[in-house]
N, C-alpha and C positions, 0 to 999 in steps of 0.2 A: 415314593417309598424306596428305601435303599434295598440293595440286594441281600444284605445280612438280615433285615427284617423279614423279607420274603422267605429266606431260608428257615428262619425260626418258625414262621407260620406253617410251612410245609412239614417241618419236624414235629410241630405241635399236632398237626392232623394225623401223622403217622403214629405218634405216641398215643393219642386219644383212641385211634382205631385198635391198636394193639391191646390197650388196657380194656377196652370194651369187649373185644373178642376173648381175652383172657378170663374175664369175669363171667361171661355168659357163653362160653365156648362149649364144645361137645363133651367135655369131661363132667358136666353136671349130670347127676343121676336122673333128674326129672327133665325130660325133654318136652317142653311145652311149645305150643304154636306161637306163644307170645315172645319167645326168645329173640326172634329177629327184631321185633319192636323194641324190646329192652336194649338190645345191642345198639340200635339207632339212637334211642334216647340217651343212653350212657355216653355214646360217642359225642353227641351234640353238647351234652353237659360238660364233659371233660374238655372238649375242644374250645367251648366258650370261655371256660375258666382260664385255660392256657392263653387264649387270645387276649383276655383282659390283662393278664400278667405281662404279655409281650408289649401291649399298648402301641399298635402301629399308628403312625401319623400319615394321613393322606394329604397331599399337597395339590392345590388347584392352581394351574397356570393358565391365564387367559391371554391370548395373543390376538391383537387386532392390527389392522393396517391403517396408518395415519399418513395422509398425503402431506409432503413437506410444502412449505411456502416458497413460491418463486416471486421475488420482489422485483418489479420493474420500476426503476427510478429514471425519470425522463427530465432532461434539462428544459425548463420552461422559460428560459430567458430570451431576450430579444436578439441575442447573438446568433441563435439558430435561424431565426427569420432573416437576419442580415446576411448570412451565408447561403441563403436559399436552400436550406436543408429541411425546412419545416414539412414539406410534403413527404419526403423520404422518412422522416421520423414518424409522422402520422401513419403512413403505410406500414412501417415496421411494427409499431405498437398494435395496430389493428390485426396484422398477421399473427403476432404472438398471442394476443388475447383471444383470437378466434380459432386458434389451432386446437383441434379435438384431442390429439395425442398429448399435448402439453396440459390441457385441461383435465384429462383423465389421470395424469401422473402428479400434477401440482395444483395447489391453490394459488392462483395468479392474483397478485396484488399490484395495483398501479399507483404510483406516487409521482407527483410533479414537484420539482424543486427549482427555486430561484434563490432568493435570499433566505427563504424558509421552506420547509417541507409541507406539502398539502396533499390531500387525497382527491384531486380533481379528476373528473372523467374527461373533460374537454381541455385540450391543450391550446392556449392562446398565444404563447410565446411573446408575452408583453412584460415580463419581469425585468427589472433593471440590472440585477446582479445575480451572479451564479456563485453559490456557496456550497460546493459539493462536500466539504468536510462536515459542515453542519448536518447535511442530509444523511450522510453515512453514520454519524454519531447518533442521530435520532432513530434511524432504522435499526441500529444495533441495540438500542434501548428497547424499542418496540418488540423485537423478536429475540430477546435475550433467552427466553425459556422455551421457545418453540424450535422446531426443526426447520 
């Protein structure tokens, strides 16, 4: 709700109260015990009519936290095994996927690539070719609309 709408609502309340007091104030010759009730009813009536004329719009904003995706793409080709780096790669992948801080902040997704991209949990390092461009293009298509 904008500040100008809030100002109009406050002015409508003041105007409704002044009109109700003016109509049922002390200047009436008959002082009844119901004057207080009549003032309240007249105030509610005038204020409701003015509020309908102002027509305030209430906006609802919902905020939620969405964890971003953390994509781990691991080379699953035989060149990693040939260079004797397969144990280091497996240890690094296990360390990253088991890290509690990373799991609290991100949705960790593990992909293995050789000539094509796959969602394998176990890395065998037996693919004959490494095509990182294909893996990056496929991942960018998968996560085009997500964080």
